[in-house]
C-alpha positions as CSV (number, residue, x, y, z in Angstrom):
1,M,64.0,-65.9,164.3
2,L,64.7,-62.1,163.8
3,N,66.3,-61.1,160.4
4,H,69.2,-58.8,160.2
5,L,67.1,-55.6,159.5
6,Q,64.9,-56.4,162.4
7,R,67.9,-56.8,164.7
8,A,69.4,-53.6,163.5
9,A,66.1,-51.7,164.2
10,L,65.9,-53.1,167.7
11,T,69.5,-52.3,168.5
12,Q,68.9,-48.7,167.3
13,I,65.8,-48.4,169.4
14,A,67.9,-49.7,172.5
15,R,70.8,-47.2,171.7
16,T,68.3,-44.2,171.2
17,A,66.6,-45.2,174.5
18,V,69.9,-45.2,176.3
19,E,71.2,-41.9,174.9
20,T,67.9,-40.1,175.4
21,R,67.7,-41.1,179.1
22,V,71.5,-40.3,179.8
23,R,71.2,-37.0,178.2
24,G,67.9,-36.2,179.8
25,E,66.1,-35.5,176.6
26,E,62.5,-36.0,175.9
27,A,61.8,-39.4,174.7
28,E,60.5,-39.6,171.0
29,S,58.2,-42.3,169.6
30,L,60.4,-45.2,168.6
31,K,57.7,-47.5,167.2
32,P,59.1,-49.3,164.2
33,Q,56.9,-49.8,161.1
34,D,57.6,-53.5,160.9
35,E,54.8,-55.3,162.6
36,A,56.9,-58.3,163.4
37,L,58.7,-56.2,166.1
38,S,55.3,-55.5,167.8
39,R,54.7,-59.1,168.8
40,L,54.7,-59.6,172.6
41,A,58.1,-60.8,174.0
42,G,60.4,-60.6,177.0
43,A,63.8,-59.1,176.5
44,F,66.9,-58.1,178.3
45,V,69.3,-55.3,177.4
46,T,73.0,-55.6,178.7
47,I,75.4,-52.6,178.7
48,R,79.1,-53.2,178.7
49,R,81.9,-50.5,179.0
50,Q,85.3,-51.8,177.6
51,G,84.0,-55.4,178.0
52,E,82.9,-55.0,181.6
53,L,79.3,-55.1,182.7
54,R,77.8,-51.6,183.3
55,G,74.1,-52.6,183.6
56,C,71.6,-55.3,182.7
57,I,67.8,-55.1,183.0
58,G,64.9,-56.9,181.2
59,L,61.3,-57.7,181.4
60,V,60.8,-61.5,181.4
61,E,57.0,-61.9,180.8
62,P,55.7,-61.2,177.2
63,T,53.4,-58.6,178.2
64,L,54.6,-55.7,175.8
65,P,55.4,-55.4,172.1
66,L,59.0,-56.5,171.6
67,W,60.1,-53.1,170.6
68,E,58.6,-51.4,173.6
69,T,60.1,-54.1,176.0
70,I,63.7,-53.3,174.5
71,R,63.0,-49.5,174.8
72,R,62.1,-49.9,178.4
73,A,64.9,-52.4,179.3
74,A,67.6,-50.2,177.7
75,T,66.3,-47.1,179.6
76,M,66.3,-48.9,182.9
77,A,69.7,-50.7,182.3
78,S,71.3,-47.2,181.7
79,S,69.9,-45.8,185.0
80,E,68.2,-48.1,187.3
81,D,70.4,-51.1,187.8
82,F,71.1,-51.0,191.6
83,R,74.5,-52.4,191.1
84,F,75.8,-49.5,189.2
85,S,75.7,-45.7,189.1
86,P,73.7,-44.1,186.3
87,L,75.4,-44.1,182.9
88,R,77.1,-40.7,182.3
89,E,77.1,-38.9,178.9
90,E,80.9,-39.1,178.5
91,E,80.6,-42.9,178.8
92,L,78.2,-43.2,175.8
93,P,80.8,-43.6,173.0
94,Q,82.5,-46.4,175.2
95,V,79.4,-48.5,175.9
96,R,78.3,-51.3,173.8
97,L,74.7,-52.8,173.8
98,E,73.6,-56.5,173.7
99,I,70.0,-57.6,173.4
100,S,68.6,-61.0,174.4
101,V,65.0,-61.7,173.2
102,L,63.6,-64.4,175.1
103,S,61.4,-67.3,174.4
104,P,58.4,-67.9,176.6
105,L,59.3,-69.7,179.9
106,E,59.0,-73.5,180.3
107,M,58.8,-75.1,183.6
108,I,61.2,-77.9,184.0
109,A,60.3,-81.3,185.4
110,D,63.6,-83.0,184.4
111,L,66.5,-80.9,185.3
112,S,68.8,-83.1,183.3
113,T,67.2,-81.7,180.1
114,V,68.9,-78.2,180.9
115,Q,71.4,-77.5,178.1
116,V,74.1,-75.1,179.3
117,G,74.7,-72.6,176.8
118,T,71.3,-73.0,175.0
119,H,69.0,-72.4,178.0
120,G,68.7,-69.5,180.4
121,L,67.1,-70.3,183.7
122,V,64.6,-68.8,186.1
123,A,64.3,-70.1,189.8
124,E,61.2,-69.2,191.8
125,Q,60.1,-70.1,195.3
126,G,57.5,-68.1,197.3
127,R,57.8,-64.4,196.3
128,R,61.6,-64.8,195.2
129,R,62.6,-65.0,191.7
130,G,65.8,-64.8,189.9
131,L,67.0,-65.1,186.2
132,L,70.3,-65.9,184.4
133,L,70.6,-65.5,180.7
134,P,72.2,-68.3,178.7
135,Q,75.3,-66.4,178.0
136,V,76.2,-66.0,181.6
137,A,76.7,-69.8,182.1
138,R,78.9,-69.9,179.1
139,E,81.0,-66.8,180.1
140,W,81.7,-68.4,183.6
141,G,82.3,-71.9,182.3
142,W,79.6,-73.4,184.6
143,G,78.2,-76.9,184.3
144,R,74.5,-77.7,184.8
145,E,74.5,-77.9,188.6
146,E,76.6,-74.9,189.0
147,F,74.2,-72.8,186.7
148,L,71.2,-74.1,188.7
149,S,72.9,-73.1,192.0
150,H,73.9,-69.6,190.8
151,T,70.3,-69.0,189.5
152,C,68.9,-70.0,192.8
153,E,71.3,-67.5,194.6
154,K,70.3,-64.8,192.1
155,A,66.8,-65.3,193.4
156,G,68.1,-64.9,197.0
157,L,67.6,-68.6,197.7
158,S,69.9,-71.3,198.9
159,P,72.3,-72.6,196.2
160,T,70.6,-75.9,196.6
161,A,67.1,-74.7,196.5
162,W,66.7,-76.3,193.1
163,M,66.9,-79.7,194.9
164,E,64.7,-78.5,197.7
165,G,61.4,-77.5,195.9
166,A,62.1,-74.4,194.1
167,T,60.5,-74.1,190.6
168,I,62.9,-73.9,187.7
169,Y,61.9,-72.5,184.3
170,R,64.0,-72.6,181.2
171,F,64.0,-70.5,178.1
172,T,66.2,-69.7,175.0
173,A,67.4,-66.3,173.8
174,E,68.2,-64.8,170.4
175,I,71.3,-62.8,171.3
176,F,72.8,-59.8,169.2
177,G,74.4,-56.7,169.8
178,E,77.1,-54.1,168.9
179,E,80.7,-55.0,168.1
180,E,83.4,-53.7,170.4
181,G,85.3,-52.1,167.8
182,N,82.6,-50.5,166.0
183,P,79.0,-50.2,167.4
184,S,77.6,-49.7,163.8
185,E,78.5,-53.3,163.1
186,L,76.3,-55.9,164.7
187,Y,76.9,-59.5,165.9
188,L,74.7,-62.6,166.2
189,H,75.3,-65.1,168.9
190,L,78.9,-64.0,169.7
191,N,80.8,-60.9,169.2
192,H,83.9,-61.2,167.0
193,A,86.5,-61.4,169.9
194,D,84.5,-64.1,171.7
195,A,84.0,-66.1,168.5
196,L,87.7,-65.8,167.6
197,K,88.6,-66.9,171.1
198,L,86.2,-69.9,170.8
199,L,87.8,-70.8,167.3
200,E,91.3,-70.7,168.6
201,T,90.4,-72.8,171.7
202,H,89.7,-75.6,169.2
203,L,91.8,-74.8,166.2
204,T,95.4,-74.3,166.9
205,T,97.0,-74.4,163.4
206,P,97.8,-70.9,162.4
207,N,97.2,-71.2,158.8
208,L,93.8,-72.7,159.3
209,V,92.8,-69.8,161.7
210,K,93.9,-67.4,158.8
211,H,91.7,-69.4,156.6
212,C,88.8,-69.0,158.9
213,L,89.4,-65.3,159.1
214,A,89.6,-65.0,155.2
215,A,86.2,-66.9,154.9
216,E,84.6,-64.5,157.6
217,A,85.6,-61.6,155.6
218,V,84.6,-63.0,152.2
219,L,81.3,-64.2,153.4
220,G,80.6,-60.9,155.1
221,R,81.4,-59.1,151.8
222,V,79.3,-61.4,149.8
223,A,76.2,-61.1,152.3
224,E,76.6,-57.4,151.9
225,S,76.5,-57.6,148.2
226,L,73.5,-59.9,148.2
227,E,71.7,-57.9,150.9
228,E,71.7,-61.0,153.2
229,D,72.3,-61.4,156.9
230,Q,76.0,-60.2,157.3
231,P,76.5,-61.0,161.0
232,Q,75.1,-64.5,160.4
233,W,77.3,-65.2,157.3
234,K,80.4,-63.8,159.1
235,L,80.1,-65.9,162.0
236,C,79.5,-69.1,159.8
237,G,82.8,-68.2,157.9
238,L,84.8,-67.7,161.0
239,L,83.6,-71.1,162.6
240,H,83.1,-73.3,159.7
241,D,86.4,-75.3,160.2
242,I,86.4,-75.1,164.0
243,D,86.8,-78.9,164.5
244,Y,89.3,-79.4,161.6
245,D,92.2,-80.1,164.1
246,L,89.9,-82.2,166.3
247,T,88.7,-84.5,163.4
248,A,92.1,-84.5,161.5
249,E,92.2,-88.4,161.9
250,Q,88.4,-88.8,161.4
251,P,87.7,-86.6,158.4
252,E,84.2,-88.1,158.2
253,R,83.4,-86.4,161.5
254,H,84.5,-83.0,160.3
255,T,81.6,-80.6,160.9
256,L,79.8,-83.1,163.1
257,A,82.1,-82.1,166.1
258,A,81.7,-78.4,165.0
259,E,77.9,-79.0,165.4
260,E,78.4,-80.2,169.0
261,I,80.7,-77.3,169.8
262,L,78.3,-74.9,168.3
263,L,75.2,-76.1,170.0
264,E,76.9,-75.6,173.4
265,Q,77.3,-71.9,172.4
266,G,73.6,-71.6,171.6
267,I,74.2,-71.6,167.8
268,D,71.9,-73.7,165.7
269,G,69.9,-73.5,162.5
270,P,71.2,-72.1,159.3
271,I,74.8,-71.7,160.5
272,I,75.2,-75.4,161.5
273,E,73.4,-76.6,158.2
274,A,75.7,-74.6,156.1
275,I,78.8,-75.8,158.0
276,K,77.8,-79.4,157.7
277,G,76.9,-78.8,154.1
278,H,80.4,-77.8,153.2
279,N,81.6,-81.3,154.1
280,D,78.5,-82.9,152.2
281,L,76.8,-83.8,155.6
282,A,73.7,-81.7,155.1
283,P,71.9,-80.5,151.9
284,R,73.0,-77.1,150.6
285,E,69.7,-75.4,150.2
286,S,70.1,-72.1,151.8
287,K,72.1,-69.2,150.2
288,L,74.5,-69.2,153.1
289,A,75.2,-72.9,152.4
290,K,75.8,-72.5,148.8
291,A,77.9,-69.4,149.4
292,L,80.1,-71.2,152.0
293,W,80.6,-74.1,149.5
294,A,82.2,-71.6,147.0
295,V,83.9,-69.4,149.3
296,D,85.8,-72.2,151.0
297,P,88.0,-72.9,148.1
298,L,88.1,-69.2,146.8
299,T,90.1,-68.2,149.8
300,G,92.7,-70.9,149.0
301,L,92.9,-69.8,145.4
302,I,93.4,-66.2,146.2
303,V,96.2,-67.1,148.8
304,A,97.9,-69.2,146.4
305,A,97.8,-66.4,143.8
306,A,99.2,-63.9,146.2
307,L,102.1,-66.2,147.0
308,I,103.3,-66.4,143.6
309,S,103.2,-62.5,143.1
310,P,106.7,-60.6,143.2
311,D,106.0,-59.3,146.7
312,K,103.8,-62.2,147.9
313,K,101.2,-59.8,148.9
314,L,97.5,-59.5,148.2
315,A,98.0,-56.0,147.3
316,G,100.2,-57.0,144.4
317,I,97.4,-59.0,142.5
318,D,94.0,-58.0,141.0
319,V,90.9,-59.7,139.8
320,S,92.3,-60.7,136.4
321,F,95.5,-62.2,137.7
322,V,93.4,-64.5,139.9
323,C,91.0,-65.3,137.1
324,N,93.9,-66.4,134.9
325,R,95.3,-68.5,137.7
326,M,92.0,-70.2,138.0
327,K,92.1,-71.1,134.3
328,E,95.5,-72.8,134.7
329,K,94.6,-76.4,135.6
330,S,98.2,-77.0,136.9
331,F,98.0,-74.2,139.4
332,A,96.8,-74.8,142.9
333,R,95.4,-78.2,141.8
334,A,93.7,-79.0,145.0
335,V,91.4,-75.9,144.8
336,S,88.1,-77.0,143.2
337,R,87.2,-74.8,140.3
338,E,83.8,-76.4,140.2
339,K,82.9,-75.4,143.7
340,I,84.0,-71.8,143.0
341,A,81.9,-71.7,139.9
342,S,78.9,-73.0,141.7
343,F,78.6,-69.4,143.1
344,E,76.9,-68.6,139.8
345,Q,73.8,-70.2,141.4
346,L,73.4,-67.1,143.6
347,G,73.1,-64.9,140.4
348,S,76.6,-63.5,140.1
349,S,79.5,-64.2,137.7
350,V,82.6,-66.0,138.8
351,E,84.6,-62.9,138.2
352,S,82.4,-60.7,140.2
353,F,82.7,-63.3,143.0
354,I,86.5,-63.3,142.7
355,G,86.4,-59.5,142.9
356,L,84.4,-59.5,146.2
357,G,86.6,-62.2,147.7
358,L,89.9,-60.3,146.9
359,E,88.5,-57.0,148.1
360,A,87.5,-58.7,151.4
361,M,90.9,-60.4,152.0
362,Q,92.8,-57.4,151.0
363,K,91.1,-55.3,153.9
364,I,92.4,-57.9,156.3
365,A,95.8,-58.5,154.7
366,P,97.8,-57.9,158.0
367,Q,95.8,-60.5,159.8
368,L,96.5,-63.0,157.0
369,G,100.2,-62.3,156.7
370,L,99.8,-61.2,153.2
C-alpha cells in the first residue's frame, strides 16, 4: 500500500501532466526520487468536473513504472478520451483527479467470488476487452451479475457473455484523489462528500453524525501533528461509528457491522482494525488505533465543556478550561479520562492533545452547531 507522501507525489505528477498537455507546454521530467514509485503497475486516472466525468483512461498491464503509467494515463485522459472533447485550459481549476492503482489481473474460475466494491473486472473474448473499476459498481449500486453484464458490454460483448465463454479477470485498486472543495487536500478510498453520504445512509442520529465529524477533524489534526497519513486518519474518524444505530440493541456487534459496510466500499486494513479496536474487538497496535481510542472520548469532553460556557460555543472555551473540566470527576462522568490520557503513548502530553482537538473542532464549529 502506498503511503500518504507517495500518493501525494503521484497526484502531483498526474496534475502536472494534465496541465502541461492542456496548455501545450513542453513536458518536463516528472520521475520521482522514491524508487517505490518505479515499480511496474497498471493505473487509471479519472478526471471529473463539478462531480461529472470528464475523462478516464488507464493502462491495465504492469509494463511501465507506476509514475510513468500515471503520467501517461493523465495525459491521455485530458485529451484522448473519445467520449469527450479535449480538456480546455479554463476548466483546469474546476477539475479534480482520481487515481486508481491496479493490482495484477487474476483470472476468475468461480464468479461467485467477485466482491462488488472490492474488485474491478475485465471481460475478454476474442479481440474484445473491457474494464470497469471497482468504484463504478459502487457508484451505480450494481449487484454482482449487473457488474459482470456491464463489464461485458464495456468490452462490446453481449451482456450475457460472462455466461457464454468470456474470460473474466478481477483486480483490486488503491483509490485516492483530490477533494472537490480543495484539490490540495487528498482523500483515500472515498472523497469527503461520498464518505459523509455513506455515513448518513447508516447513521441517522444527528448528534452522532456530529460526533463523527468531530472525530474526523480531530484525527486529521492529530495526524498532521504526528506526520501520519491524514487522509486515512480522517476517513477512519468519520466512519468509526457508522454502525452505531444499526447495532444499538446489539452493542457487542458494534464495529463488526461497520466492518461489513466498509469492506463493501473497498476499505480494509488499518482503518477497520482501528475501528474495531475502539470497541475492544481488535488489538490497538497501530498509531491510528491508539489515536482513535483517545479521540473518541475527547470530542465528548470538549462538547460538554462548550455547553457549560456562557454562550455554549466552542469559541468561548480554551485549553485550560477543558483541562480543568477534565480534572473534575463529577463533570461529564461518562467520558473516560483514562482513554484520553492514553494519548501520551503517542509521545504527546494530554494538554497538547486537548489543544489539537479543540483547535480542530473550533474550525468546524458551524457543522457541529457549536
